[in-house]
TORMI-108271 format. One record per atom (N, C-alpha, C): atom name; x, y, z; residue in three letters; residue number from 1. Coordinates in steps of 0.05 Angstrom, whole numbers, plus 5000, padded with zeros to 4 digits. Each point is the difference from the previous one (the first is absolute). Layout:
N
REC  atom    xx    yy    zz  res    n
REC    CA     X     Y     Z  ALA  NUM
...
***
This chain:
237
REC  atom    xx    yy    zz  res    n
REC     N  2813  7538  0309  MET    1
REC    CA  5019  5016  5014  MET    1
REC     C  5019  5013  4980  MET    1
REC     N  5007  5026  5006  SER    2
REC    CA  5018  5014  4983  SER    2
REC     C  5029  4995  5009  SER    2
REC     N  5018  5001  4981  ASP    3
REC    CA  5029  4997  5006  ASP    3
REC     C  5013  5026  5007  ASP    3
REC     N  4984  5022  5000  LYS    4
REC    CA  5011  5026  5005  LYS    4
REC     C  5010  5002  5029  LYS    4
REC     N  5022  5015  5004  SER    5
REC    CA  5010  5005  5027  SER    5
REC     C  4980  5015  5017  SER    5
REC     N  4998  4992  5025  VAL    6
REC    CA  4979  5011  5017  VAL    6
REC     C  5011  5015  5024  VAL    6
REC     N  4989  5023  5006  ALA    7
REC    CA  5007  5016  5023  ALA    7
REC     C  4975  5004  5017  ALA    7
REC     N  5003  4999  5026  ILE    8
REC    CA  4979  5006  5019  ILE    8
REC     C  5008  5025  5015  ILE    8
REC     N  4981  5019  5002  VAL    9
REC    CA  5005  5025  5015  VAL    9
REC     C  4978  5004  5020  VAL    9
REC     N  5006  5002  5025  THR   10
REC    CA  4980  5004  5021  THR   10
REC     C  4995  5030  5004  THR   10
REC     N  4977  5007  5009  GLY   11
REC    CA  4993  5028  5004  GLY   11
REC     C  5002  5016  4974  GLY   11
REC     N  4988  4988  4979  ALA   12
REC    CA  5005  5011  4973  ALA   12
REC     C  4977  5019  4990  ALA   12
REC     N  4982  5007  5018  ASN   13
REC    CA  4977  5016  4990  ASN   13
REC     C  5006  5030  5000  ASN   13
REC     N  5023  5008  5008  ARG   14
REC    CA  5007  5029  4999  ARG   14
REC     C  5030  5003  5004  ARG   14
REC     N  5009  5025  4997  GLY   15
REC    CA  5028  5007  5007  GLY   15
REC     C  5021  4983  4988  GLY   15
REC     N  5020  4993  5016  LEU   16
REC    CA  5023  4985  4991  LEU   16
REC     C  4992  4973  4989  LEU   16
REC     N  4980  4986  5012  GLY   17
REC    CA  4992  4974  4991  GLY   17
REC     C  4988  5001  4972  GLY   17
REC     N  4984  5020  4995  LEU   18
REC    CA  4987  5004  4974  LEU   18
REC     C  5021  5005  4979  LEU   18
REC     N  5019  5019  5005  GLU   19
REC    CA  5020  5007  4980  GLU   19
REC     C  5020  4977  4996  GLU   19
REC     N  5006  4985  5021  THR   20
REC    CA  5017  4977  4997  THR   20
REC     C  4987  4979  4982  THR   20
REC     N  4974  4996  5004  SER   21
REC    CA  4985  4982  4982  SER   21
REC     C  5001  5009  4971  SER   21
REC     N  4996  5026  4996  ARG   22
REC    CA  5000  5011  4973  ARG   22
REC     C  5028  4996  4987  ARG   22
REC     N  5021  5006  5015  GLN   23
REC    CA  5027  4999  4988  GLN   23
REC     C  5008  4971  4994  GLN   23
REC     N  4993  4981  5018  LEU   24
REC    CA  5007  4972  4995  LEU   24
REC     C  4985  4989  4977  LEU   24
REC     N  4974  5008  4997  ALA   25
REC    CA  4984  4992  4977  ALA   25
REC     C  5012  5011  4974  ALA   25
REC     N  5010  5024  5001  LYS   26
REC    CA  5012  5012  4976  LYS   26
REC     C  5026  4986  4992  LYS   26
REC     N  5012  4986  5020  LEU   27
REC    CA  5025  4985  4995  LEU   27
REC     C  4993  4972  4989  LEU   27
REC     N  4974  4994  4998  GLY   28
REC    CA  4992  4974  4989  GLY   28
REC     C  4991  4979  5019  GLY   28
REC     N  4998  5007  5025  TYR   29
REC    CA  4990  4980  5020  TYR   29
REC     C  4970  5000  5001  TYR   29
REC     N  4989  4977  5005  HIS   30
REC    CA  4972  5000  5009  HIS   30
REC     C  5000  5007  5029  HIS   30
REC     N  4986  5020  5008  VAL   31
REC    CA  4999  5010  5027  VAL   31
REC     C  4974  4992  5013  VAL   31
REC     N  5002  4984  5022  LEU   32
REC    CA  4977  4994  5017  LEU   32
REC     C  5001  5020  5022  LEU   32
REC     N  4983  5021  4998  LEU   33
REC    CA  5000  5020  5020  LEU   33
REC     C  4980  4993  5021  LEU   33
REC     N  5006  5006  5025  THR   34
REC    CA  4983  4994  5022  THR   34
REC     C  4993  5025  5016  THR   34
REC     N  4977  4999  5013  SER   35
REC    CA  4992  5022  5017  SER   35
REC     C  4980  4989  5021  SER   35
REC     N  5000  5013  5023  ARG   36
REC    CA  4981  4992  5020  ARG   36
REC     C  4971  5006  4992  ARG   36
REC     N  4997  5023  4986  ASN   37
REC    CA  4974  5008  4991  ASN   37
REC     C  4995  4990  4972  ASN   37
REC     N  4980  4982  4997  GLU   38
REC    CA  4994  4988  4974  GLU   38
REC     C  4992  5020  4979  GLU   38
REC     N  4983  5019  5007  GLU   39
REC    CA  4990  5019  4980  GLU   39
REC     C  5022  5018  4989  GLU   39
REC     N  5017  5011  5017  SER   40
REC    CA  5021  5017  4991  SER   40
REC     C  5021  4984  4984  SER   40
REC     N  5005  4976  5008  GLY   41
REC    CA  5018  4983  4985  GLY   41
REC     C  4990  4994  4972  GLY   41
REC     N  4975  4994  4998  GLN   42
REC    CA  4988  4994  4973  GLN   42
REC     C  5001  5025  4983  GLN   42
REC     N  4996  5023  5012  ALA   43
REC    CA  5001  5025  4985  ALA   43
REC     C  5028  5005  4989  ALA   43
REC     N  5020  4995  5016  VAL   44
REC    CA  5028  5003  4991  VAL   44
REC     C  5006  4979  4978  VAL   44
REC     N  4990  4976  5003  ARG   45
REC    CA  5004  4980  4979  ARG   45
REC     C  4989  5009  4974  ARG   45
REC     N  4976  5012  5000  GLN   46
REC    CA  4987  5009  4976  GLN   46
REC     C  5016  5024  4988  GLN   46
REC     N  5010  5018  5017  THR   47
REC    CA  5016  5022  4991  THR   47
REC     C  5025  4991  4985  THR   47
REC     N  5014  4981  5012  LEU   48
REC    CA  5024  4991  4987  LEU   48
REC     C  4994  4983  4975  LEU   48
REC     N  4978  4985  5001  HIS   49
REC    CA  4991  4985  4976  HIS   49
REC     C  4994  5020  4977  HIS   49
REC     N  4988  5022  5007  ASN   50
REC    CA  4994  5021  4979  ASN   50
REC     C  5025  5012  4989  ASN   50
REC     N  5022  4998  5015  GLU   51
REC    CA  5026  5010  4990  GLU   51
REC     C  5014  4979  4983  GLU   51
REC     N  4987  4977  4996  GLY   52
REC    CA  5011  4979  4984  GLY   52
REC     C  5019  4981  5015  GLY   52
REC     N  4998  5000  5027  LEU   53
REC    CA  5019  4985  5016  LEU   53
REC     C  4987  4974  5009  LEU   53
REC     N  5017  4979  5004  ASP   54
REC    CA  4991  4973  5007  ASP   54
REC     C  4999  4997  5030  ASP   54
REC     N  4977  5005  5013  VAL   55
REC    CA  4998  4999  5029  VAL   55
REC     C  4975  4984  5008  VAL   55
REC     N  5000  4990  5024  SER   56
REC    CA  4977  4988  5012  SER   56
REC     C  4999  5009  5029  SER   56
REC     N  4979  4993  5014  HIS   57
REC    CA  4996  5009  5028  HIS   57
REC     C  4991  4977  5017  HIS   57
REC     N  5010  5000  5025  CYS   58
REC    CA  4990  4982  5020  CYS   58
REC     C  4999  5015  5027  CYS   58
REC     N  4977  4998  5013  GLN   59
REC    CA  4997  5013  5026  GLN   59
REC     C  5019  4987  5020  GLN   59
REC     N  5013  5017  5016  LEU   60
REC    CA  5019  4990  5020  LEU   60
REC     C  5002  5018  5024  LEU   60
REC     N  4996  4988  5023  ASP   61
REC    CA  5005  5013  5026  ASP   61
REC     C  5025  4986  5011  ASP   61
REC     N  5023  5014  5001  VAL   62
REC    CA  5024  4988  5009  VAL   62
REC     C  5000  4992  5029  VAL   62
REC     N  4980  5008  5015  ARG   63
REC    CA  4998  4993  5028  ARG   63
REC     C  4984  4974  5004  ARG   63
REC     N  4989  4989  4979  SER   64
REC    CA  4982  4977  5002  SER   64
REC     C  5012  4976  4987  SER   64
REC     N  5004  4978  5015  ASP   65
REC    CA  5010  4975  4989  ASP   65
REC     C  4981  4989  4980  ASP   65
REC     N  4974  5003  5005  ALA   66
REC    CA  4980  4990  4981  ALA   66
REC     C  5001  5014  4974  ALA   66
REC     N  5004  5027  5001  SER   67
REC    CA  5002  5016  4975  SER   67
REC     C  5025  4992  4985  SER   67
REC     N  5022  4995  5013  ILE   68
REC    CA  5025  4992  4987  ILE   68
REC     C  4996  4972  4987  ILE   68
REC     N  4987  4983  5014  GLU   69
REC    CA  4994  4973  4989  GLU   69
REC     C  4984  5002  4975  GLU   69
REC     N  4980  5019  5000  ALA   70
REC    CA  4984  5004  4976  ALA   70
REC     C  5017  5010  4976  ALA   70
REC     N  5019  5018  5006  LEU   71
REC    CA  5019  5009  4980  LEU   71
REC     C  5017  4977  4989  LEU   71
REC     N  5009  4983  5017  VAL   72
REC    CA  5016  4977  4992  VAL   72
REC     C  4984  4982  4982  VAL   72
REC     N  4975  4995  5007  ASN   73
REC    CA  4983  4983  4984  ASN   73
REC     C  4995  5013  4972  ASN   73
REC     N  4996  5026  5000  HIS   74
REC    CA  4996  5015  4975  HIS   74
REC     C  5024  4997  4983  HIS   74
REC     N  5024  5004  5012  PHE   75
REC    CA  5025  4999  4984  PHE   75
REC     C  5003  4972  4989  PHE   75
REC     N  4996  4980  5016  ARG   76
REC    CA  5004  4972  4992  ARG   76
REC     C  4982  4993  4976  ARG   76
REC     N  4976  5011  4999  GLN   77
REC    CA  4981  4994  4979  GLN   77
REC     C  5007  5014  4974  GLN   77
REC     N  5013  5023  5001  HIS   78
REC    CA  5005  5016  4976  HIS   78
REC     C  5029  5003  4991  HIS   78
REC     N  5018  4993  5017  HIS   79
REC    CA  5029  5004  4993  HIS   79
REC     C  5017  4976  5008  HIS   79
REC     N  5024  4999  4989  GLN   80
REC    CA  5018  4978  5006  GLN   80
REC     C  5022  5009  5019  GLN   80
REC     N  5013  5022  4994  ARG   81
REC    CA  5023  5008  5016  ARG   81
REC     C  4999  5030  5006  ARG   81
REC     N  5008  5008  5024  LEU   82
REC    CA  5001  5028  5007  LEU   82
REC     C  5029  5011  4995  LEU   82
REC     N  5002  5022  4988  HIS   83
REC    CA  5027  5012  4994  HIS   83
REC     C  5006  5023  5018  HIS   83
REC     N  4980  5016  5007  ILE   84
REC    CA  5005  5025  5016  ILE   84
REC     C  4978  5002  5021  ILE   84
REC     N  5008  5006  5025  LEU   85
REC    CA  4981  5007  5021  LEU   85
REC     C  5008  5026  5012  LEU   85
REC     N  4982  5020  4999  VAL   86
REC    CA  5005  5026  5012  VAL   86
REC     C  4981  5003  5024  VAL   86
REC     N  5011  4999  5024  ASN   87
REC    CA  4985  5004  5025  ASN   87
REC     C  4998  5030  5005  ASN   87
REC     N  4980  5012  4989  ASN   88
REC    CA  4996  5029  5002  ASN   88
REC     C  4979  5008  5020  ASN   88
REC     N  4980  4983  5005  ALA   89
REC    CA  4977  5008  5017  ALA   89
REC     C  5011  5009  5027  ALA   89
REC     N  4991  5023  5009  GLY   90
REC    CA  5009  5010  5026  GLY   90
REC     C  4982  5023  5010  GLY   90
REC     N  5003  5006  5025  ILE   91
REC    CA  4985  5021  5012  ILE   91
REC     C  5019  5018  5017  ILE   91
REC     N  4991  5024  5005  PHE   92
REC    CA  5013  5019  5019  PHE   92
REC     C  4981  5005  5022  PHE   92
REC     N  5000  4984  5021  PRO   93
REC    CA  4979  5001  5020  PRO   93
REC     C  5003  5022  5021  PRO   93
REC     N  5024  5012  5001  ASP   94
REC    CA  5005  5020  5021  ASP   94
REC     C  4986  5026  4994  ASP   94
REC     N  4996  5017  5021  PRO   95
REC    CA  4991  5027  4996  PRO   95
REC     C  5021  5016  4983  PRO   95
REC     N  4992  5023  4991  SER   96
REC    CA  5018  5016  4984  SER   96
REC     C  5027  5005  5014  SER   96
REC     N  5022  4998  4986  PRO   97
REC    CA  5026  5004  5012  PRO   97
REC     C  5003  5028  5013  PRO   97
REC     N  4984  5019  4991  GLN   98
REC    CA  5001  5026  5012  GLN   98
REC     C  4984  5002  5026  GLN   98
REC     N  4985  4979  5006  SER   99
REC    CA  4983  5000  5024  SER   99
REC     C  5016  4990  5024  SER   99
REC     N  4994  5011  5023  GLU  100
REC    CA  5012  4990  5025  GLU  100
REC     C  4991  4971  5005  GLU  100
REC     N  4977  4993  4989  GLU  101
REC    CA  4990  4973  5005  GLU  101
REC     C  5016  4979  4985  GLU  101
REC     N  5018  5008  4982  SER  102
REC    CA  5017  4981  4986  SER  102
REC     C  5024  4991  5016  SER  102
REC     N  5004  5012  5024  SER  103
REC    CA  5022  4993  5017  SER  103
REC     C  4996  4971  5010  SER  103
REC     N  5023  4987  5005  ILE  104
REC    CA  4999  4973  5010  ILE  104
REC     C  4987  5000  5028  ILE  104
REC     N  5001  5022  5014  PHE  105
REC    CA  4989  5002  5027  PHE  105
REC     C  4969  5000  4999  PHE  105
REC     N  4989  5006  4977  HIS  106
REC    CA  4971  4999  4997  HIS  106
REC     C  4990  4977  4983  HIS  106
REC     N  5019  4983  4991  ALA  107
REC    CA  4993  4978  4981  ALA  107
REC     C  4981  4980  5013  ALA  107
REC     N  4981  4993  4983  ASN  108
REC    CA  4980  4980  5008  ASN  108
REC     C  5010  4972  4991  ASN  108
REC     N  5000  4982  5018  ILE  109
REC    CA  5011  4973  4994  ILE  109
REC     C  4984  4987  4977  ILE  109
REC     N  4974  5005  5000  GLU  110
REC    CA  4983  4988  4979  GLU  110
REC     C  5009  5011  4972  GLU  110
REC     N  5007  5026  5000  THR  111
REC    CA  5009  5012  4975  THR  111
REC     C  5026  4988  4990  THR  111
REC     N  5018  4995  5019  ILE  112
REC    CA  5026  4988  4993  ILE  112
REC     C  4995  4971  4990  ILE  112
REC     N  4983  4986  5012  LEU  113
REC    CA  4994  4972  4991  LEU  113
REC     C  4986  5001  4973  LEU  113
REC     N  4984  5020  4995  GLU  114
REC    CA  4987  5002  4974  GLU  114
REC     C  5020  5005  4978  GLU  114
REC     N  5020  5017  5005  GLY  115
REC    CA  5021  5005  4981  GLY  115
REC     C  5016  4976  4995  GLY  115
REC     N  5007  4985  5021  PHE  116
REC    CA  5016  4976  4998  PHE  116
REC     C  4985  4978  4984  PHE  116
REC     N  4975  4998  5005  ASP  117
REC    CA  4984  4979  4987  ASP  117
REC     C  4999  5004  4970  ASP  117
REC     N  4997  5025  4991  THR  118
REC    CA  4998  5006  4972  THR  118
REC     C  5027  5002  4987  THR  118
REC     N  5018  5016  5011  ASN  119
REC    CA  5025  5007  4987  ASN  119
REC     C  5022  4979  5002  ASN  119
REC     N  4999  4984  5021  THR  120
REC    CA  5020  4979  5004  THR  120
REC     C  4989  4972  4996  THR  120
REC     N  4979  4993  5015  LEU  121
REC    CA  4989  4973  4998  LEU  121
REC     C  4986  4996  4973  LEU  121
REC     N  4990  5022  4988  GLY  122
REC    CA  4987  4997  4973  GLY  122
REC     C  5020  4990  4980  GLY  122
REC     N  5023  5013  4996  PRO  123
REC    CA  5021  4990  4982  PRO  123
REC     C  5010  4972  5008  PRO  123
REC     N  5001  4995  5026  PHE  124
REC    CA  5009  4974  5010  PHE  124
REC     C  4981  4978  4990  PHE  124
REC     N  4974  5005  5004  ARG  125
REC    CA  4980  4980  4992  ARG  125
REC     C  5000  4996  4970  ARG  125
REC     N  5000  5022  4985  VAL  126
REC    CA  4998  4998  4971  VAL  126
REC     C  5025  4987  4988  VAL  126
REC     N  5024  5008  5010  SER  127
REC    CA  5025  4989  4990  SER  127
REC     C  5001  4970  5005  SER  127
REC     N  4994  4992  5024  ARG  128
REC    CA  5001  4972  5007  ARG  128
REC     C  4981  4983  4983  ARG  128
REC     N  4978  5012  4993  ALA  129
REC    CA  4980  4985  4984  ALA  129
REC     C  5007  4999  4970  ALA  129
REC     N  5013  5021  4990  LEU  130
REC    CA  5004  5003  4971  LEU  130
REC     C  5028  4993  4990  LEU  130
REC     N  5020  5003  5016  ILE  131
REC    CA  5027  4995  4991  ILE  131
REC     C  5003  4971  4990  ILE  131
REC     N  4986  4980  5011  PRO  132
REC    CA  5003  4973  4989  PRO  132
REC     C  4992  4999  4970  PRO  132
REC     N  4983  5018  4990  PHE  133
REC    CA  4992  5000  4972  PHE  133
REC     C  5022  5012  4982  PHE  133
REC     N  5021  5010  5012  MET  134
REC    CA  5022  5011  4983  MET  134
REC     C  5019  4978  4990  MET  134
REC     N  4998  4977  5011  ASP  135
REC    CA  5016  4977  4991  ASP  135
REC     C  5030  5007  5000  ASP  135
REC     N  5009  5014  5021  GLY  136
REC    CA  5028  5006  5003  GLY  136
REC     C  5011  5023  4984  GLY  136
REC     N  4983  5015  4986  ARG  137
REC    CA  5010  5023  4984  ARG  137
REC     C  4979  5022  5002  ARG  137
REC     N  5010  5025  5003  GLY  138
REC    CA  4982  5022  5000  GLY  138
REC     C  5009  5023  5019  GLY  138
REC     N  4984  5020  5002  CYS  139
REC    CA  5006  5023  5017  CYS  139
REC     C  4977  5007  5018  CYS  139
REC     N  5006  5005  5025  VAL  140
REC    CA  4981  5009  5020  VAL  140
REC     C  5009  5028  5009  VAL  140
REC     N  4981  5019  5000  VAL  141
REC    CA  5005  5027  5008  VAL  141
REC     C  4983  5007  5024  VAL  141
REC     N  5013  5007  5022  ASN  142
REC    CA  4985  5010  5024  ASN  142
REC     C  5002  5030  5000  ASN  142
REC     N  4978  5014  4996  VAL  143
REC    CA  5000  5029  5000  VAL  143
REC     C  5001  5010  5028  VAL  143
REC     N  5024  5010  5007  SER  144
REC    CA  5005  5009  5028  SER  144
REC     C  5001  5030  5001  SER  144
REC     N  5016  5011  5017  SER  145
REC    CA  5001  5029  5004  SER  145
REC     C  5026  5008  5015  SER  145
REC     N  5010  5023  4993  GLY  146
REC    CA  5022  5011  5016  GLY  146
REC     C  4993  5005  5029  GLY  146
REC     N  4974  5001  5006  MET  147
REC    CA  4992  5003  5027  MET  147
REC     C  5004  4975  5016  MET  147
REC     N  5008  4978  4987  GLY  148
REC    CA  5006  4976  5013  GLY  148
REC     C  5030  4995  5003  GLY  148
REC     N  5016  5020  4992  GLN  149
REC    CA  5029  4997  5002  GLN  149
REC     C  5010  5004  5029  GLN  149
REC     N  5012  4980  5012  LEU  150
REC    CA  5012  5003  5026  LEU  150
REC     C  5022  5021  5001  LEU  150
REC     N  5015  5002  4977  SER  151
REC    CA  5022  5018  4998  SER  151
REC     C  4992  5029  5001  SER  151
REC     N  4975  5006  4994  GLU  152
REC    CA  4990  5027  5000  GLU  152
REC     C  4973  5002  5015  GLU  152
REC     N  4997  4983  5020  MET  153
REC    CA  4975  4999  5014  MET  153
REC     C  4996  5026  5017  MET  153
REC     N  4976  5011  4997  ASN  154
REC    CA  4993  5024  5015  ASN  154
REC     C  4975  4994  5016  ASN  154
REC     N  4989  5021  5012  GLY  155
REC    CA  4976  4996  5016  GLY  155
REC     C  4975  5001  4983  GLY  155
REC     N  4977  4997  5013  CYS  156
REC    CA  4973  5001  4988  CYS  156
REC     C  4993  4974  4985  CYS  156
REC     N  4975  4997  4995  CYS  157
REC    CA  4989  4979  4982  CYS  157
REC     C  5010  4972  5006  CYS  157
REC     N  4998  4991  5025  PRO  158
REC    CA  5012  4974  5007  PRO  158
REC     C  4987  4976  4986  PRO  158
REC     N  4974  5001  4995  ALA  159
REC    CA  4987  4978  4987  ALA  159
REC     C  5012  4995  4972  ALA  159
REC     N  5002  5022  4985  TYR  160
REC    CA  5011  4997  4973  TYR  160
REC     C  5030  4993  5001  TYR  160
REC     N  5015  5014  5016  ARG  161
REC    CA  5029  4996  5001  ARG  161
REC     C  5006  4971  5008  ARG  161
REC     N  4987  4990  5022  LEU  162
REC    CA  5006  4973  5009  LEU  162
REC     C  4992  4979  4979  LEU  162
REC     N  4978  5005  4987  SER  163
REC    CA  4991  4980  4980  SER  163
REC     C  5019  4998  4976  SER  163
REC     N  5011  5023  4992  LYS  164
REC    CA  5018  5000  4977  LYS  164
REC     C  5028  4990  5008  LYS  164
REC     N  5008  5005  5024  THR  165
REC    CA  5026  4989  5010  THR  165
REC     C  4997  4969  5001  THR  165
REC     N  4978  4991  5010  ALA  166
REC    CA  4996  4971  5000  ALA  166
REC     C  4997  4988  4972  ALA  166
REC     N  4989  5015  4982  LEU  167
REC    CA  4998  4990  4972  LEU  167
REC     C  5028  4997  4988  LEU  167
REC     N  5018  5018  5007  ASN  168
REC    CA  5028  4997  4990  ASN  168
REC     C  5013  4975  5012  ASN  168
REC     N  4994  4994  5025  ALA  169
REC    CA  5011  4976  5012  ALA  169
REC     C  4988  4975  4985  ALA  169
REC     N  4975  5002  4993  LEU  170
REC    CA  4987  4978  4986  LEU  170
REC     C  5014  4995  4973  LEU  170
REC     N  5007  5022  4986  THR  171
REC    CA  5015  4998  4975  THR  171
REC     C  5026  4984  5004  THR  171
REC     N  5014  5006  5021  ARG  172
REC    CA  5026  4987  5006  ARG  172
REC     C  4996  4970  5006  ARG  172
REC     N  4979  4994  5015  ILE  173
REC    CA  4995  4972  5007  ILE  173
REC     C  4993  4983  4975  ILE  173
REC     N  4982  5010  4984  PHE  174
REC    CA  4992  4986  4976  PHE  174
REC     C  5024  4997  4981  PHE  174
REC     N  5016  5022  4997  SER  175
REC    CA  5022  4999  4982  SER  175
REC     C  5020  4979  5008  SER  175
REC     N  5006  4998  5026  ASP  176
REC    CA  5019  4980  5009  ASP  176
REC     C  4990  4971  4995  ASP  176
REC     N  4974  4996  5005  GLU  177
REC    CA  4989  4973  4996  GLU  177
REC     C  4997  4993  4970  GLU  177
REC     N  5001  5021  4983  LEU  178
REC    CA  4997  4995  4971  LEU  178
REC     C  5027  5002  4985  LEU  178
REC     N  5022  5002  5015  LYS  179
REC    CA  5026  5006  4988  LYS  179
REC     C  5010  4978  4981  LYS  179
REC     N  4989  4976  5003  GLN  180
REC    CA  5008  4978  4982  GLN  180
REC     C  4982  4999  4975  GLN  180
REC     N  4982  5019  4997  THR  181
REC    CA  4982  5001  4977  THR  181
REC     C  5007  5025  4983  THR  181
REC     N  4985  5003  4979  GLY  182
REC    CA  5003  5024  4983  GLY  182
REC     C  4981  5022  5006  GLY  182
REC     N  4987  4998  5023  ILE  183
REC    CA  4980  5020  5008  ILE  183
REC     C  5014  5024  5014  ILE  183
REC     N  4994  5024  4990  LYS  184
REC    CA  5011  5024  5012  LYS  184
REC     C  4978  5014  5016  LYS  184
REC     N  5006  5008  5024  ILE  185
REC    CA  4981  5014  5017  ILE  185
REC     C  5014  5024  5013  ILE  185
REC     N  4988  5024  4996  ASN  186
REC    CA  5012  5025  5009  ASN  186
REC     C  4979  5018  5012  ASN  186
REC     N  5009  5018  5018  SER  187
REC    CA  4983  5021  5010  SER  187
REC     C  5006  5025  4984  SER  187
REC     N  4979  5015  4993  ILE  188
REC    CA  5003  5024  4984  ILE  188
REC     C  4987  5024  5014  ILE  188
REC     N  5015  5021  5003  CYS  189
REC    CA  4989  5026  5008  CYS  189
REC     C  4994  5016  4975  CYS  189
REC     N  4975  5006  4993  PRO  190
REC    CA  4995  5014  4975  PRO  190
REC     C  5006  5030  5002  PRO  190
REC     N  5007  5010  5024  GLY  191
REC    CA  5003  5028  5003  GLY  191
REC     C  4974  5013  5010  GLY  191
REC     N  5000  5026  5003  TRP  192
REC    CA  4977  5015  5009  TRP  192
REC     C  4982  5006  4976  TRP  192
REC     N  4979  4986  4997  VAL  193
REC    CA  4984  5001  4975  VAL  193
REC     C  4973  5012  5005  VAL  193
REC     N  4990  5015  4980  ARG  194
REC    CA  4974  5013  5002  ARG  194
REC     C  4977  4980  4996  ARG  194
REC     N  4996  4984  5020  THR  195
REC    CA  4977  4981  5001  THR  195
REC     C  4981  5009  5022  THR  195
REC     N  4978  4986  5003  ASP  196
REC    CA  4982  5006  5022  ASP  196
REC     C  5014  4999  5027  ASP  196
REC     N  5019  4981  5002  MET  197
REC    CA  5016  4997  5025  MET  197
REC     C  5021  5022  5002  MET  197
REC     N  5014  5005  4978  GLY  198
REC    CA  5023  5019  5001  GLY  198
REC     C  4991  5029  5002  GLY  198
REC     N  4977  5006  4989  GLY  199
REC    CA  4990  5028  5001  GLY  199
REC     C  5009  5017  4976  GLY  199
REC     N  4987  5022  4997  GLU  200
REC    CA  5005  5018  4977  GLU  200
REC     C  5027  5014  5002  GLU  200
REC     N  5012  5002  5024  GLU  201
REC    CA  5025  5014  5003  GLU  201
REC     C  5024  4982  4993  GLU  201
REC     N  4996  4974  4994  ALA  202
REC    CA  5022  4982  4994  ALA  202
REC     C  5015  5009  4975  ALA  202
REC     N  5025  4992  4998  THR  203
REC    CA  5018  5011  4980  THR  203
REC     C  4999  4984  4974  THR  203
REC     N  4990  4975  5000  LEU  204
REC    CA  5001  4983  4977  LEU  204
REC     C  4972  4994  4989  LEU  204
REC     N  4998  4998  4973  SER  205
REC    CA  4976  4991  4987  SER  205
REC     C  4997  4970  5004  SER  205
REC     N  4977  4989  4995  ILE  206
REC    CA  4996  4971  5003  ILE  206
REC     C  5017  4985  4980  ILE  206
REC     N  5001  5008  4974  PRO  207
REC    CA  5018  4986  4982  PRO  207
REC     C  5029  5000  5009  PRO  207
REC     N  5010  5022  5011  ASP  208
REC    CA  5027  5000  5010  ASP  208
REC     C  5004  4981  5024  ASP  208
REC     N  4980  4999  5017  GLY  209
REC    CA  5001  4982  5023  GLY  209
REC     C  5000  4971  4993  GLY  209
REC     N  4988  4994  4977  VAL  210
REC    CA  4998  4972  4992  VAL  210
REC     C  5025  4989  4987  VAL  210
REC     N  5018  5018  4991  LYS  211
REC    CA  5024  4991  4986  LYS  211
REC     C  5016  4980  5015  LYS  211
REC     N  5004  5005  5026  GLY  212
REC    CA  5016  4981  5016  GLY  212
REC     C  4986  4973  5004  GLY  212
REC     N  4974  5001  5001  ILE  213
REC    CA  4984  4975  5003  ILE  213
REC     C  5004  4983  4974  ILE  213
REC     N  4997  5013  4977  ILE  214
REC    CA  5003  4986  4975  ILE  214
REC     C  5028  4988  4997  ILE  214
REC     N  5020  5016  5008  TRP  215
REC    CA  5027  4991  4999  TRP  215
REC     C  5004  4974  5016  TRP  215
REC     N  4989  4999  5024  ALA  216
REC    CA  5003  4977  5018  ALA  216
REC     C  4983  4976  4990  ALA  216
REC     N  4978  5006  4986  ALA  217
REC    CA  4982  4979  4991  ALA  217
REC     C  5011  4986  4975  ALA  217
REC     N  5019  5013  4986  THR  218
REC    CA  5009  4989  4975  THR  218
REC     C  5030  4995  5000  THR  218
REC     N  5011  4994  5024  LEU  219
REC    CA  5029  4994  5002  LEU  219
REC     C  5008  4976  4983  LEU  219
REC     N  5024  5001  4990  GLN  220
REC    CA  5011  4977  4986  GLN  220
REC     C  5009  4978  5021  GLN  220
REC     N  5007  4977  4989  GLU  221
REC    CA  5008  4978  5018  GLU  221
REC     C  5023  5006  5018  GLU  221
REC     N  5018  5019  4992  ASP  222
REC    CA  5023  5007  5016  ASP  222
REC     C  4994  5024  5018  ASP  222
REC     N  4975  5008  5002  GLY  223
REC    CA  4993  5024  5016  GLY  223
REC     C  5002  4995  5029  GLY  223
REC     N  4998  5021  5016  PRO  224
REC    CA  5002  4998  5029  PRO  224
REC     C  4975  4988  5013  PRO  224
REC     N  5004  4989  5024  SER  225
REC    CA  4978  4991  5016  SER  225
REC     C  5005  5005  5029  SER  225
REC     N  4979  5006  5015  GLY  226
REC    CA  5004  5005  5029  GLY  226
REC     C  5009  5028  5006  GLY  226
REC     N  4996  5019  4981  GLY  227
REC    CA  5009  5027  5004  GLY  227
REC     C  4978  5020  5003  GLY  227
REC     N  5008  5025  5007  PHE  228
REC    CA  4981  5022  5004  PHE  228
REC     C  5009  5022  4980  PHE  228
REC     N  4982  5008  4983  PHE  229
REC    CA  5007  5018  4978  PHE  229
REC     C  4981  5023  4997  PHE  229
REC     N  5011  5022  4990  ARG  230
REC    CA  4984  5023  4991  ARG  230
REC     C  5010  5009  4973  ARG  230
REC     N  4983  5002  4980  PHE  231
REC    CA  5007  5008  4973  PHE  231
REC     C  5022  4981  4989  PHE  231
REC     N  4999  4975  5008  GLY  232
REC    CA  5020  4980  4989  GLY  232
REC     C  5027  5001  5014  GLY  232
REC     N  5003  5017  5020  GLU  233
REC    CA  5025  5002  5014  GLU  233
REC     C  4997  4990  5029  GLU  233
REC     N  5020  4985  5010  PRO  234
REC    CA  4997  4990  5028  PRO  234
REC     C  5000  5022  5020  PRO  234
REC     N  4984  4996  5021  ILE  235
REC    CA  4999  5019  5023  ILE  235
REC     C  5004  4984  5025  ILE  235
REC     N  5007  5014  5021  ALA  236
REC    CA  5005  4987  5026  ALA  236
REC     C  4974  4990  5012  ALA  236
REC     N  5002  4977  5015  TRP  237
REC    CA  4977  4990  5014  TRP  237
REC     C  4993  5019  5023  TRP  237
***
């Protein structure tokens, strides 16, 4: 087993997850990147390895208890302590925001449940399984969205909005129960980023969107916990 600090990033086969993995590895962490798709995850692992970065891969479906158990077993076999967990894996299950079908009046309950299962219960399952490996010290980052802000809640896209609002609540619950430890857990809105989810019209590049995630993942011992941030600055829930 290596003594190197370890970070786990979910949904790391593209977009924000991939760049987060790259930036954390450049900071000297061994990054265990995960993806639901084994082939694309291994391809990303090889790409980052070719860049001279210290990364490994483990297949993970955040909706599956069995898959999470397999990740736990993999971690236990290869590592001692977890330093950073980035819950990035997520989906946007709603129709296009420009579509009338994105209205809550047309929302499909199965679609809402799908968003909740991945975007909220996924981080719940993963955090509950992996935080014990932090041994009372470390950072957890829940990649959320301004679309989950109650203070600025608008119409459309109920599956995504509800799942991210609930994720923010999850951040608060974990933070309170961990307040006697050195573990920091925060929700991060990366901004509107040009990913497959954000689209080509988004205002931020992927490296710009990752900056807030890296900030929250590398907080010092006196850093905040239980907050909601964009670009390292607090925003309203």
